[in-house]
PDB file of N, CA, C and O in Angstrom:
ATOM      1  N   MET A   1    -145.746  91.965  48.534  1.00  0.00           N
ATOM      2  CA  MET A   1    -144.897  90.970  47.918  1.00  0.00           C
ATOM      3  C   MET A   1    -143.706  91.667  47.277  1.00  0.00           C
ATOM      4  O   MET A   1    -143.868  92.664  46.573  1.00  0.00           O
ATOM      5  N   ALA A   2    -142.519  91.147  47.517  1.00  0.00           N
ATOM      6  CA  ALA A   2    -141.304  91.743  46.956  1.00  0.00           C
ATOM      7  C   ALA A   2    -141.339  91.668  45.429  1.00  0.00           C
ATOM      8  O   ALA A   2    -141.903  90.743  44.845  1.00  0.00           O
ATOM      9  N   TYR A   3    -140.730  92.657  44.812  1.00  0.00           N
ATOM     10  CA  TYR A   3    -140.742  92.827  43.366  1.00  0.00           C
ATOM     11  C   TYR A   3    -139.298  92.870  42.881  1.00  0.00           C
ATOM     12  O   TYR A   3    -138.483  93.619  43.420  1.00  0.00           O
ATOM     13  N   ALA A   4    -138.981  92.075  41.874  1.00  0.00           N
ATOM     14  CA  ALA A   4    -137.611  91.999  41.364  1.00  0.00           C
ATOM     15  C   ALA A   4    -137.533  92.439  39.908  1.00  0.00           C
ATOM     16  O   ALA A   4    -138.478  92.290  39.133  1.00  0.00           O
ATOM     17  N   VAL A   5    -136.378  92.983  39.570  1.00  0.00           N
ATOM     18  CA  VAL A   5    -136.086  93.384  38.203  1.00  0.00           C
ATOM     19  C   VAL A   5    -134.738  92.774  37.845  1.00  0.00           C
ATOM     20  O   VAL A   5    -133.755  92.944  38.566  1.00  0.00           O
ATOM     21  N   ILE A   6    -134.705  92.061  36.722  1.00  0.00           N
ATOM     22  CA  ILE A   6    -133.460  91.516  36.201  1.00  0.00           C
ATOM     23  C   ILE A   6    -133.257  92.164  34.839  1.00  0.00           C
ATOM     24  O   ILE A   6    -134.074  91.988  33.934  1.00  0.00           O
ATOM     25  N   ALA A   7    -132.172  92.910  34.694  1.00  0.00           N
ATOM     26  CA  ALA A   7    -131.935  93.636  33.447  1.00  0.00           C
ATOM     27  C   ALA A   7    -130.595  93.225  32.859  1.00  0.00           C
ATOM     28  O   ALA A   7    -129.618  93.017  33.578  1.00  0.00           O
ATOM     29  N   ARG A   8    -130.571  93.115  31.554  1.00  0.00           N
ATOM     30  CA  ARG A   8    -129.328  92.862  30.812  1.00  0.00           C
ATOM     31  C   ARG A   8    -129.088  94.089  29.947  1.00  0.00           C
ATOM     32  O   ARG A   8    -129.938  94.465  29.140  1.00  0.00           O
ATOM     33  N   TYR A   9    -127.950  94.698  30.116  1.00  0.00           N
ATOM     34  CA  TYR A   9    -127.569  95.877  29.347  1.00  0.00           C
ATOM     35  C   TYR A   9    -126.375  95.515  28.474  1.00  0.00           C
ATOM     36  O   TYR A   9    -125.445  94.846  28.924  1.00  0.00           O
ATOM     37  N   PHE A  10    -126.410  95.962  27.229  1.00  0.00           N
ATOM     38  CA  PHE A  10    -125.340  95.698  26.285  1.00  0.00           C
ATOM     39  C   PHE A  10    -124.899  97.017  25.650  1.00  0.00           C
ATOM     40  O   PHE A  10    -125.728  97.790  25.171  1.00  0.00           O
ATOM     41  N   CYS A  11    -123.608  97.265  25.650  1.00  0.00           N
ATOM     42  CA  CYS A  11    -123.077  98.471  25.026  1.00  0.00           C
ATOM     43  C   CYS A  11    -121.817  98.106  24.234  1.00  0.00           C
ATOM     44  O   CYS A  11    -121.282  97.004  24.356  1.00  0.00           O
ATOM     45  N   GLU A  12    -121.369  99.050  23.432  1.00  0.00           N
ATOM     46  CA  GLU A  12    -120.117  98.857  22.707  1.00  0.00           C
ATOM     47  C   GLU A  12    -118.969  98.825  23.716  1.00  0.00           C
ATOM     48  O   GLU A  12    -119.022  99.528  24.726  1.00  0.00           O
ATOM     49  N   PRO A  13    -117.942  98.030  23.466  1.00  0.00           N
ATOM     50  CA  PRO A  13    -116.794  97.992  24.384  1.00  0.00           C
ATOM     51  C   PRO A  13    -116.208  99.384  24.668  1.00  0.00           C
ATOM     52  O   PRO A  13    -115.707  99.625  25.767  1.00  0.00           O
ATOM     53  N   ALA A  14    -116.264 100.283  23.709  1.00  0.00           N
ATOM     54  CA  ALA A  14    -115.735 101.638  23.903  1.00  0.00           C
ATOM     55  C   ALA A  14    -116.518 102.420  24.965  1.00  0.00           C
ATOM     56  O   ALA A  14    -115.984 103.349  25.570  1.00  0.00           O
ATOM     57  N   ASP A  15    -117.785 102.044  25.190  1.00  0.00           N
ATOM     58  CA  ASP A  15    -118.638 102.736  26.166  1.00  0.00           C
ATOM     59  C   ASP A  15    -118.704 102.015  27.506  1.00  0.00           C
ATOM     60  O   ASP A  15    -119.364 102.487  28.432  1.00  0.00           O
ATOM     61  N   GLU A  16    -118.030 100.879  27.616  1.00  0.00           N
ATOM     62  CA  GLU A  16    -118.132 100.039  28.807  1.00  0.00           C
ATOM     63  C   GLU A  16    -117.738 100.780  30.089  1.00  0.00           C
ATOM     64  O   GLU A  16    -118.434 100.661  31.097  1.00  0.00           O
ATOM     65  N   ALA A  17    -116.663 101.522  30.074  1.00  0.00           N
ATOM     66  CA  ALA A  17    -116.202 102.216  31.289  1.00  0.00           C
ATOM     67  C   ALA A  17    -117.217 103.263  31.749  1.00  0.00           C
ATOM     68  O   ALA A  17    -117.449 103.418  32.948  1.00  0.00           O
ATOM     69  N   THR A  18    -117.817 103.973  30.811  1.00  0.00           N
ATOM     70  CA  THR A  18    -118.821 104.988  31.155  1.00  0.00           C
ATOM     71  C   THR A  18    -120.053 104.339  31.751  1.00  0.00           C
ATOM     72  O   THR A  18    -120.574 104.812  32.761  1.00  0.00           O
ATOM     73  N   VAL A  19    -120.528 103.258  31.139  1.00  0.00           N
ATOM     74  CA  VAL A  19    -121.710 102.552  31.641  1.00  0.00           C
ATOM     75  C   VAL A  19    -121.408 101.955  33.012  1.00  0.00           C
ATOM     76  O   VAL A  19    -122.228 102.065  33.924  1.00  0.00           O
ATOM     77  N   ARG A  20    -120.269 101.337  33.170  1.00  0.00           N
ATOM     78  CA  ARG A  20    -119.882 100.736  34.453  1.00  0.00           C
ATOM     79  C   ARG A  20    -119.870 101.795  35.561  1.00  0.00           C
ATOM     80  O   ARG A  20    -120.437 101.570  36.631  1.00  0.00           O
ATOM     81  N   ALA A  21    -119.242 102.927  35.324  1.00  0.00           N
ATOM     82  CA  ALA A  21    -119.151 103.989  36.334  1.00  0.00           C
ATOM     83  C   ALA A  21    -120.538 104.506  36.715  1.00  0.00           C
ATOM     84  O   ALA A  21    -120.819 104.728  37.892  1.00  0.00           O
ATOM     85  N   ALA A  22    -121.396 104.696  35.728  1.00  0.00           N
ATOM     86  CA  ALA A  22    -122.750 105.178  36.012  1.00  0.00           C
ATOM     87  C   ALA A  22    -123.547 104.136  36.794  1.00  0.00           C
ATOM     88  O   ALA A  22    -124.290 104.492  37.709  1.00  0.00           O
ATOM     89  N   LEU A  23    -123.404 102.852  36.446  1.00  0.00           N
ATOM     90  CA  LEU A  23    -124.120 101.797  37.172  1.00  0.00           C
ATOM     91  C   LEU A  23    -123.681 101.730  38.630  1.00  0.00           C
ATOM     92  O   LEU A  23    -124.505 101.493  39.513  1.00  0.00           O
ATOM     93  N   LEU A  24    -122.409 101.933  38.886  1.00  0.00           N
ATOM     94  CA  LEU A  24    -121.934 101.907  40.271  1.00  0.00           C
ATOM     95  C   LEU A  24    -122.489 103.083  41.068  1.00  0.00           C
ATOM     96  O   LEU A  24    -122.780 102.938  42.255  1.00  0.00           O
ATOM     97  N   LYS A  25    -122.639 104.246  40.433  1.00  0.00           N
ATOM     98  CA  LYS A  25    -123.265 105.395  41.099  1.00  0.00           C
ATOM     99  C   LYS A  25    -124.744 105.110  41.365  1.00  0.00           C
ATOM    100  O   LYS A  25    -125.256 105.424  42.440  1.00  0.00           O
ATOM    101  N   VAL A  26    -125.428 104.516  40.384  1.00  0.00           N
ATOM    102  CA  VAL A  26    -126.840 104.163  40.565  1.00  0.00           C
ATOM    103  C   VAL A  26    -126.980 103.180  41.719  1.00  0.00           C
ATOM    104  O   VAL A  26    -127.870 103.328  42.557  1.00  0.00           O
ATOM    105  N   ARG A  27    -126.120 102.192  41.765  1.00  0.00           N
ATOM    106  CA  ARG A  27    -126.170 101.194  42.836  1.00  0.00           C
ATOM    107  C   ARG A  27    -126.096 101.863  44.203  1.00  0.00           C
ATOM    108  O   ARG A  27    -126.894 101.564  45.092  1.00  0.00           O
ATOM    109  N   GLU A  28    -125.148 102.760  44.365  1.00  0.00           N
ATOM    110  CA  GLU A  28    -124.969 103.441  45.655  1.00  0.00           C
ATOM    111  C   GLU A  28    -126.226 104.223  46.052  1.00  0.00           C
ATOM    112  O   GLU A  28    -126.677 104.144  47.195  1.00  0.00           O
ATOM    113  N   GLN A  29    -126.775 104.961  45.122  1.00  0.00           N
ATOM    114  CA  GLN A  29    -127.937 105.794  45.434  1.00  0.00           C
ATOM    115  C   GLN A  29    -129.206 104.969  45.594  1.00  0.00           C
ATOM    116  O   GLN A  29    -130.052 105.289  46.428  1.00  0.00           O
ATOM    117  N   THR A  30    -129.347 103.915  44.805  1.00  0.00           N
ATOM    118  CA  THR A  30    -130.548 103.084  44.887  1.00  0.00           C
ATOM    119  C   THR A  30    -130.603 102.323  46.200  1.00  0.00           C
ATOM    120  O   THR A  30    -131.675 102.179  46.787  1.00  0.00           O
ATOM    121  N   ARG A  31    -129.471 101.838  46.664  1.00  0.00           N
ATOM    122  CA  ARG A  31    -129.451 101.102  47.935  1.00  0.00           C
ATOM    123  C   ARG A  31    -129.914 101.957  49.109  1.00  0.00           C
ATOM    124  O   ARG A  31    -130.320 101.421  50.140  1.00  0.00           O
ATOM    125  N   ALA A  32    -129.860 103.272  48.966  1.00  0.00           N
ATOM    126  CA  ALA A  32    -130.313 104.180  50.025  1.00  0.00           C
ATOM    127  C   ALA A  32    -131.817 104.472  49.946  1.00  0.00           C
ATOM    128  O   ALA A  32    -132.368 105.105  50.846  1.00  0.00           O
ATOM    129  N   GLU A  33    -132.476 104.021  48.888  1.00  0.00           N
ATOM    130  CA  GLU A  33    -133.918 104.256  48.745  1.00  0.00           C
ATOM    131  C   GLU A  33    -134.679 103.404  49.756  1.00  0.00           C
ATOM    132  O   GLU A  33    -134.320 102.249  49.984  1.00  0.00           O
ATOM    133  N   PRO A  34    -135.734 103.965  50.368  1.00  0.00           N
ATOM    134  CA  PRO A  34    -136.475 103.218  51.398  1.00  0.00           C
ATOM    135  C   PRO A  34    -137.093 101.904  50.897  1.00  0.00           C
ATOM    136  O   PRO A  34    -137.178 100.943  51.662  1.00  0.00           O
ATOM    137  N   GLY A  35    -137.523 101.841  49.638  1.00  0.00           N
ATOM    138  CA  GLY A  35    -138.172 100.638  49.122  1.00  0.00           C
ATOM    139  C   GLY A  35    -137.231  99.608  48.538  1.00  0.00           C
ATOM    140  O   GLY A  35    -137.671  98.533  48.131  1.00  0.00           O
ATOM    141  N   ASN A  36    -135.923  99.916  48.486  1.00  0.00           N
ATOM    142  CA  ASN A  36    -134.971  98.993  47.876  1.00  0.00           C
ATOM    143  C   ASN A  36    -134.477  97.956  48.873  1.00  0.00           C
ATOM    144  O   ASN A  36    -134.094  98.292  49.993  1.00  0.00           O
ATOM    145  N   LEU A  37    -134.488  96.695  48.458  1.00  0.00           N
ATOM    146  CA  LEU A  37    -133.975  95.595  49.279  1.00  0.00           C
ATOM    147  C   LEU A  37    -132.614  95.108  48.788  1.00  0.00           C
ATOM    148  O   LEU A  37    -131.809  94.617  49.580  1.00  0.00           O
ATOM    149  N   ALA A  38    -132.353  95.242  47.488  1.00  0.00           N
ATOM    150  CA  ALA A  38    -131.076  94.790  46.915  1.00  0.00           C
ATOM    151  C   ALA A  38    -130.882  95.438  45.556  1.00  0.00           C
ATOM    152  O   ALA A  38    -131.841  95.681  44.824  1.00  0.00           O
ATOM    153  N   TYR A  39    -129.639  95.711  45.234  1.00  0.00           N
ATOM    154  CA  TYR A  39    -129.291  96.233  43.913  1.00  0.00           C
ATOM    155  C   TYR A  39    -127.878  95.750  43.614  1.00  0.00           C
ATOM    156  O   TYR A  39    -126.907  96.264  44.168  1.00  0.00           O
ATOM    157  N   GLU A  40    -127.773  94.771  42.743  1.00  0.00           N
ATOM    158  CA  GLU A  40    -126.487  94.170  42.404  1.00  0.00           C
ATOM    159  C   GLU A  40    -126.174  94.437  40.934  1.00  0.00           C
ATOM    160  O   GLU A  40    -127.046  94.338  40.072  1.00  0.00           O
ATOM    161  N   VAL A  41    -124.935  94.772  40.669  1.00  0.00           N
ATOM    162  CA  VAL A  41    -124.475  95.036  39.307  1.00  0.00           C
ATOM    163  C   VAL A  41    -123.371  94.035  38.985  1.00  0.00           C
ATOM    164  O   VAL A  41    -122.431  93.863  39.760  1.00  0.00           O
ATOM    165  N   HIS A  42    -123.493  93.381  37.843  1.00  0.00           N
ATOM    166  CA  HIS A  42    -122.503  92.387  37.414  1.00  0.00           C
ATOM    167  C   HIS A  42    -122.033  92.735  36.006  1.00  0.00           C
ATOM    168  O   HIS A  42    -122.826  93.158  35.165  1.00  0.00           O
ATOM    169  N   ALA A  43    -120.747  92.555  35.756  1.00  0.00           N
ATOM    170  CA  ALA A  43    -120.208  92.646  34.403  1.00  0.00           C
ATOM    171  C   ALA A  43    -119.981  91.219  33.934  1.00  0.00           C
ATOM    172  O   ALA A  43    -119.316  90.435  34.611  1.00  0.00           O
ATOM    173  N   GLU A  44    -120.532  90.884  32.782  1.00  0.00           N
ATOM    174  CA  GLU A  44    -120.376  89.517  32.279  1.00  0.00           C
ATOM    175  C   GLU A  44    -118.892  89.235  32.019  1.00  0.00           C
ATOM    176  O   GLU A  44    -118.216  90.003  31.334  1.00  0.00           O
ATOM    177  N   ALA A  45    -118.407  88.148  32.562  1.00  0.00           N
ATOM    178  CA  ALA A  45    -116.972  87.840  32.544  1.00  0.00           C
ATOM    179  C   ALA A  45    -116.417  87.624  31.135  1.00  0.00           C
ATOM    180  O   ALA A  45    -115.277  88.003  30.866  1.00  0.00           O
ATOM    181  N   GLU A  46    -117.179  87.037  30.253  1.00  0.00           N
ATOM    182  CA  GLU A  46    -116.660  86.653  28.939  1.00  0.00           C
ATOM    183  C   GLU A  46    -117.095  87.575  27.797  1.00  0.00           C
ATOM    184  O   GLU A  46    -116.706  87.358  26.650  1.00  0.00           O
ATOM    185  N   VAL A  47    -117.906  88.613  28.102  1.00  0.00           N
ATOM    186  CA  VAL A  47    -118.439  89.459  27.037  1.00  0.00           C
ATOM    187  C   VAL A  47    -118.242  90.930  27.398  1.00  0.00           C
ATOM    188  O   VAL A  47    -118.857  91.427  28.342  1.00  0.00           O
ATOM    189  N   SER A  48    -117.396  91.617  26.660  1.00  0.00           N
ATOM    190  CA  SER A  48    -117.182  93.046  26.906  1.00  0.00           C
ATOM    191  C   SER A  48    -118.464  93.822  26.643  1.00  0.00           C
ATOM    192  O   SER A  48    -119.181  93.549  25.680  1.00  0.00           O
ATOM    193  N   GLY A  49    -118.744  94.787  27.505  1.00  0.00           N
ATOM    194  CA  GLY A  49    -119.912  95.643  27.309  1.00  0.00           C
ATOM    195  C   GLY A  49    -121.229  95.003  27.688  1.00  0.00           C
ATOM    196  O   GLY A  49    -122.283  95.477  27.264  1.00  0.00           O
ATOM    197  N   SER A  50    -121.200  93.934  28.479  1.00  0.00           N
ATOM    198  CA  SER A  50    -122.426  93.245  28.880  1.00  0.00           C
ATOM    199  C   SER A  50    -122.560  93.282  30.402  1.00  0.00           C
ATOM    200  O   SER A  50    -121.644  92.888  31.125  1.00  0.00           O
ATOM    201  N   PHE A  51    -123.705  93.758  30.878  1.00  0.00           N
ATOM    202  CA  PHE A  51    -123.957  93.893  32.310  1.00  0.00           C
ATOM    203  C   PHE A  51    -125.267  93.204  32.682  1.00  0.00           C
ATOM    204  O   PHE A  51    -126.212  93.167  31.894  1.00  0.00           O
ATOM    205  N   VAL A  52    -125.305  92.668  33.882  1.00  0.00           N
ATOM    206  CA  VAL A  52    -126.515  92.065  34.425  1.00  0.00           C
ATOM    207  C   VAL A  52    -126.826  92.780  35.737  1.00  0.00           C
ATOM    208  O   VAL A  52    -125.967  92.880  36.612  1.00  0.00           O
ATOM    209  N   LEU A  53    -128.047  93.272  35.872  1.00  0.00           N
ATOM    210  CA  LEU A  53    -128.480  93.947  37.089  1.00  0.00           C
ATOM    211  C   LEU A  53    -129.554  93.105  37.759  1.00  0.00           C
ATOM    212  O   LEU A  53    -130.450  92.582  37.096  1.00  0.00           O
ATOM    213  N   TYR A  54    -129.459  92.979  39.064  1.00  0.00           N
ATOM    214  CA  TYR A  54    -130.517  92.341  39.845  1.00  0.00           C
ATOM    215  C   TYR A  54    -130.955  93.349  40.889  1.00  0.00           C
ATOM    216  O   TYR A  54    -130.167  93.791  41.725  1.00  0.00           O
ATOM    217  N   GLU A  55    -132.239  93.705  40.822  1.00  0.00           N
ATOM    218  CA  GLU A  55    -132.806  94.682  41.743  1.00  0.00           C
ATOM    219  C   GLU A  55    -133.977  94.035  42.476  1.00  0.00           C
ATOM    220  O   GLU A  55    -134.740  93.262  41.896  1.00  0.00           O
ATOM    221  N   GLN A  56    -134.107  94.359  43.747  1.00  0.00           N
ATOM    222  CA  GLN A  56    -135.250  93.854  44.504  1.00  0.00           C
ATOM    223  C   GLN A  56    -135.804  94.990  45.353  1.00  0.00           C
ATOM    224  O   GLN A  56    -135.062  95.725  46.005  1.00  0.00           O
ATOM    225  N   TYR A  57    -137.127  95.113  45.328  1.00  0.00           N
ATOM    226  CA  TYR A  57    -137.832  96.172  46.039  1.00  0.00           C
ATOM    227  C   TYR A  57    -138.886  95.540  46.942  1.00  0.00           C
ATOM    228  O   TYR A  57    -139.332  94.419  46.697  1.00  0.00           O
ATOM    229  N   ALA A  58    -139.274  96.257  47.974  1.00  0.00           N
ATOM    230  CA  ALA A  58    -140.274  95.749  48.914  1.00  0.00           C
ATOM    231  C   ALA A  58    -141.581  95.433  48.199  1.00  0.00           C
ATOM    232  O   ALA A  58    -142.295  94.503  48.575  1.00  0.00           O
ATOM    233  N   ASP A  59    -141.889  96.210  47.170  1.00  0.00           N
ATOM    234  CA  ASP A  59    -143.105  96.003  46.381  1.00  0.00           C
ATOM    235  C   ASP A  59    -142.976  96.799  45.085  1.00  0.00           C
ATOM    236  O   ASP A  59    -141.974  97.479  44.865  1.00  0.00           O
ATOM    237  N   ARG A  60    -143.969  96.713  44.252  1.00  0.00           N
ATOM    238  CA  ARG A  60    -143.919  97.426  42.967  1.00  0.00           C
ATOM    239  C   ARG A  60    -143.840  98.930  43.171  1.00  0.00           C
ATOM    240  O   ARG A  60    -143.196  99.629  42.389  1.00  0.00           O
ATOM    241  N   ALA A  61    -144.490  99.435  44.217  1.00  0.00           N
ATOM    242  CA  ALA A  61    -144.442 100.869  44.510  1.00  0.00           C
ATOM    243  C   ALA A  61    -143.007 101.319  44.784  1.00  0.00           C
ATOM    244  O   ALA A  61    -142.629 102.432  44.420  1.00  0.00           O
ATOM    245  N   GLY A  62    -142.213 100.468  45.417  1.00  0.00           N
ATOM    246  CA  GLY A  62    -140.807 100.788  45.660  1.00  0.00           C
ATOM    247  C   GLY A  62    -140.047 100.937  44.356  1.00  0.00           C
ATOM    248  O   GLY A  62    -139.195 101.816  44.226  1.00  0.00           O
ATOM    249  N   PHE A  63    -140.352 100.080  43.389  1.00  0.00           N
ATOM    250  CA  PHE A  63    -139.720 100.181  42.079  1.00  0.00           C
ATOM    251  C   PHE A  63    -140.167 101.435  41.354  1.00  0.00           C
ATOM    252  O   PHE A  63    -139.353 102.115  40.730  1.00  0.00           O
ATOM    253  N   GLU A  64    -141.444 101.746  41.430  1.00  0.00           N
ATOM    254  CA  GLU A  64    -141.959 102.951  40.779  1.00  0.00           C
ATOM    255  C   GLU A  64    -141.311 104.201  41.381  1.00  0.00           C
ATOM    256  O   GLU A  64    -141.000 105.148  40.659  1.00  0.00           O
ATOM    257  N   ALA A  65    -141.108 104.205  42.704  1.00  0.00           N
ATOM    258  CA  ALA A  65    -140.423 105.324  43.352  1.00  0.00           C
ATOM    259  C   ALA A  65    -138.984 105.424  42.849  1.00  0.00           C
ATOM    260  O   ALA A  65    -138.470 106.525  42.653  1.00  0.00           O
ATOM    261  N   HIS A  66    -138.339 104.288  42.641  1.00  0.00           N
ATOM    262  CA  HIS A  66    -136.976 104.267  42.098  1.00  0.00           C
ATOM    263  C   HIS A  66    -136.946 104.920  40.718  1.00  0.00           C
ATOM    264  O   HIS A  66    -136.067 105.736  40.440  1.00  0.00           O
ATOM    265  N   LYS A  67    -137.886 104.573  39.864  1.00  0.00           N
ATOM    266  CA  LYS A  67    -137.928 105.147  38.517  1.00  0.00           C
ATOM    267  C   LYS A  67    -138.202 106.651  38.539  1.00  0.00           C
ATOM    268  O   LYS A  67    -137.834 107.359  37.602  1.00  0.00           O
ATOM    269  N   ALA A  68    -138.839 107.140  39.591  1.00  0.00           N
ATOM    270  CA  ALA A  68    -139.148 108.563  39.700  1.00  0.00           C
ATOM    271  C   ALA A  68    -138.009 109.372  40.331  1.00  0.00           C
ATOM    272  O   ALA A  68    -138.072 110.601  40.371  1.00  0.00           O
ATOM    273  N   ALA A  69    -136.976 108.694  40.820  1.00  0.00           N
ATOM    274  CA  ALA A  69    -135.867 109.375  41.496  1.00  0.00           C
ATOM    275  C   ALA A  69    -135.019 110.169  40.499  1.00  0.00           C
ATOM    276  O   ALA A  69    -134.853 109.766  39.348  1.00  0.00           O
ATOM    277  N   ASP A  70    -134.494 111.289  40.956  1.00  0.00           N
ATOM    278  CA  ASP A  70    -133.644 112.125  40.101  1.00  0.00           C
ATOM    279  C   ASP A  70    -132.431 111.360  39.579  1.00  0.00           C
ATOM    280  O   ASP A  70    -132.048 111.522  38.420  1.00  0.00           O
ATOM    281  N   HIS A  71    -131.822 110.523  40.434  1.00  0.00           N
ATOM    282  CA  HIS A  71    -130.629 109.796  39.978  1.00  0.00           C
ATOM    283  C   HIS A  71    -130.964 108.777  38.890  1.00  0.00           C
ATOM    284  O   HIS A  71    -130.114 108.480  38.051  1.00  0.00           O
ATOM    285  N   PHE A  72    -132.184 108.236  38.885  1.00  0.00           N
ATOM    286  CA  PHE A  72    -132.589 107.311  37.821  1.00  0.00           C
ATOM    287  C   PHE A  72    -132.601 108.056  36.486  1.00  0.00           C
ATOM    288  O   PHE A  72    -132.064 107.570  35.490  1.00  0.00           O
ATOM    289  N   ASP A  73    -133.211 109.225  36.476  1.00  0.00           N
ATOM    290  CA  ASP A  73    -133.271 110.005  35.241  1.00  0.00           C
ATOM    291  C   ASP A  73    -131.874 110.413  34.782  1.00  0.00           C
ATOM    292  O   ASP A  73    -131.524 110.241  33.615  1.00  0.00           O
ATOM    293  N   GLU A  74    -131.082 110.951  35.701  1.00  0.00           N
ATOM    294  CA  GLU A  74    -129.746 111.440  35.344  1.00  0.00           C
ATOM    295  C   GLU A  74    -128.818 110.322  34.878  1.00  0.00           C
ATOM    296  O   GLU A  74    -128.161 110.444  33.845  1.00  0.00           O
ATOM    297  N   LEU A  75    -128.766 109.235  35.642  1.00  0.00           N
ATOM    298  CA  LEU A  75    -127.771 108.200  35.360  1.00  0.00           C
ATOM    299  C   LEU A  75    -128.260 107.096  34.421  1.00  0.00           C
ATOM    300  O   LEU A  75    -127.509 106.639  33.559  1.00  0.00           O
ATOM    301  N   ILE A  76    -129.504 106.668  34.582  1.00  0.00           N
ATOM    302  CA  ILE A  76    -130.013 105.593  33.727  1.00  0.00           C
ATOM    303  C   ILE A  76    -130.544 106.158  32.409  1.00  0.00           C
ATOM    304  O   ILE A  76    -130.058 105.806  31.334  1.00  0.00           O
ATOM    305  N   VAL A  77    -131.538 107.032  32.499  1.00  0.00           N
ATOM    306  CA  VAL A  77    -132.208 107.524  31.288  1.00  0.00           C
ATOM    307  C   VAL A  77    -131.281 108.380  30.428  1.00  0.00           C
ATOM    308  O   VAL A  77    -131.205 108.184  29.215  1.00  0.00           O
ATOM    309  N   GLN A  78    -130.582 109.320  31.045  1.00  0.00           N
ATOM    310  CA  GLN A  78    -129.788 110.269  30.263  1.00  0.00           C
ATOM    311  C   GLN A  78    -128.365 109.800  29.957  1.00  0.00           C
ATOM    312  O   GLN A  78    -127.811 110.157  28.917  1.00  0.00           O
ATOM    313  N   THR A  79    -127.770 109.010  30.843  1.00  0.00           N
ATOM    314  CA  THR A  79    -126.375 108.617  30.656  1.00  0.00           C
ATOM    315  C   THR A  79    -126.231 107.220  30.062  1.00  0.00           C
ATOM    316  O   THR A  79    -125.524 107.038  29.070  1.00  0.00           O
ATOM    317  N   ILE A  80    -126.901 106.225  30.666  1.00  0.00           N
ATOM    318  CA  ILE A  80    -126.689 104.835  30.253  1.00  0.00           C
ATOM    319  C   ILE A  80    -127.507 104.458  29.025  1.00  0.00           C
ATOM    320  O   ILE A  80    -126.946 103.982  28.038  1.00  0.00           O
ATOM    321  N   TRP A  81    -128.809 104.660  29.066  1.00  0.00           N
ATOM    322  CA  TRP A  81    -129.650 104.181  27.963  1.00  0.00           C
ATOM    323  C   TRP A  81    -129.195 104.651  26.579  1.00  0.00           C
ATOM    324  O   TRP A  81    -129.238 103.855  25.641  1.00  0.00           O
ATOM    325  N   PRO A  82    -128.761 105.904  26.405  1.00  0.00           N
ATOM    326  CA  PRO A  82    -128.317 106.306  25.059  1.00  0.00           C
ATOM    327  C   PRO A  82    -127.090 105.530  24.558  1.00  0.00           C
ATOM    328  O   PRO A  82    -126.845 105.477  23.353  1.00  0.00           O
ATOM    329  N   LEU A  83    -126.329 104.937  25.463  1.00  0.00           N
ATOM    330  CA  LEU A  83    -125.125 104.192  25.073  1.00  0.00           C
ATOM    331  C   LEU A  83    -125.382 102.717  24.803  1.00  0.00           C
ATOM    332  O   LEU A  83    -124.496 102.014  24.316  1.00  0.00           O
ATOM    333  N   LEU A  84    -126.583 102.240  25.115  1.00  0.00           N
ATOM    334  CA  LEU A  84    -126.867 100.816  24.972  1.00  0.00           C
ATOM    335  C   LEU A  84    -127.176 100.431  23.533  1.00  0.00           C
ATOM    336  O   LEU A  84    -127.821 101.173  22.792  1.00  0.00           O
ATOM    337  N   THR A  85    -126.696  99.248  23.160  1.00  0.00           N
ATOM    338  CA  THR A  85    -127.041  98.675  21.863  1.00  0.00           C
ATOM    339  C   THR A  85    -128.242  97.747  21.993  1.00  0.00           C
ATOM    340  O   THR A  85    -128.927  97.458  21.012  1.00  0.00           O
ATOM    341  N   ASP A  86    -128.493  97.277  23.234  1.00  0.00           N
ATOM    342  CA  ASP A  86    -129.648  96.418  23.505  1.00  0.00           C
ATOM    343  C   ASP A  86    -129.906  96.429  25.003  1.00  0.00           C
ATOM    344  O   ASP A  86    -129.008  96.675  25.808  1.00  0.00           O
ATOM    345  N   ARG A  87    -131.150  96.157  25.353  1.00  0.00           N
ATOM    346  CA  ARG A  87    -131.543  96.105  26.764  1.00  0.00           C
ATOM    347  C   ARG A  87    -132.687  95.110  26.883  1.00  0.00           C
ATOM    348  O   ARG A  87    -133.661  95.181  26.133  1.00  0.00           O
ATOM    349  N   LYS A  88    -132.568  94.188  27.822  1.00  0.00           N
ATOM    350  CA  LYS A  88    -133.616  93.202  28.073  1.00  0.00           C
ATOM    351  C   LYS A  88    -133.943  93.270  29.561  1.00  0.00           C
ATOM    352  O   LYS A  88    -133.046  93.228  30.403  1.00  0.00           O
ATOM    353  N   VAL A  89    -135.226  93.373  29.879  1.00  0.00           N
ATOM    354  CA  VAL A  89    -135.648  93.524  31.272  1.00  0.00           C
ATOM    355  C   VAL A  89    -136.747  92.521  31.586  1.00  0.00           C
ATOM    356  O   VAL A  89    -137.696  92.354  30.820  1.00  0.00           O
ATOM    357  N   THR A  90    -136.599  91.854  32.734  1.00  0.00           N
ATOM    358  CA  THR A  90    -137.601  90.927  33.217  1.00  0.00           C
ATOM    359  C   THR A  90    -138.091  91.425  34.578  1.00  0.00           C
ATOM    360  O   THR A  90    -137.289  91.796  35.434  1.00  0.00           O
ATOM    361  N   PHE A  91    -139.393  91.429  34.767  1.00  0.00           N
ATOM    362  CA  PHE A  91    -139.993  91.824  36.039  1.00  0.00           C
ATOM    363  C   PHE A  91    -140.569  90.565  36.673  1.00  0.00           C
ATOM    364  O   PHE A  91    -141.179  89.742  35.990  1.00  0.00           O
ATOM    365  N   ALA A  92    -140.374  90.415  37.995  1.00  0.00           N
ATOM    366  CA  ALA A  92    -140.823  89.194  38.656  1.00  0.00           C
ATOM    367  C   ALA A  92    -141.296  89.498  40.072  1.00  0.00           C
ATOM    368  O   ALA A  92    -140.845  90.453  40.704  1.00  0.00           O
ATOM    369  N   GLU A  93    -142.211  88.667  40.554  1.00  0.00           N
ATOM    370  CA  GLU A  93    -142.603  88.710  41.952  1.00  0.00           C
ATOM    371  C   GLU A  93    -141.792  87.653  42.681  1.00  0.00           C
ATOM    372  O   GLU A  93    -141.693  86.516  42.221  1.00  0.00           O
ATOM    373  N   VAL A  94    -141.214  88.020  43.809  1.00  0.00           N
ATOM    374  CA  VAL A  94    -140.374  87.098  44.563  1.00  0.00           C
ATOM    375  C   VAL A  94    -141.258  86.111  45.315  1.00  0.00           C
ATOM    376  O   VAL A  94    -142.179  86.518  46.023  1.00  0.00           O
ATOM    377  N   LEU A  95    -140.988  84.833  45.167  1.00  0.00           N
ATOM    378  CA  LEU A  95    -141.780  83.794  45.823  1.00  0.00           C
ATOM    379  C   LEU A  95    -141.278  83.534  47.227  1.00  0.00           C
ATOM    380  O   LEU A  95    -141.827  82.687  47.932  1.00  0.00           O
TER     381      LEU A  95
END
């Protein structure tokens, strides 16, 4: 069963360009992962420093492999997460 992740990332407007650039790099590398079905990055139109991510994987194992990837650690854990003021994540099974 396909597995989806919907994440909302919030950062200070001063950090928006750094977070945006890192998310675009993550998107490129994640789309090349064998278990990834979709990885979309959105910047909220009316709120500076607010991003919405939609990720879809073939199954939960595909997502776990994504979290174990070097680019996840480098770009998400080390670059993006320290700049966030808030993060909300929802995990779902695709019907």
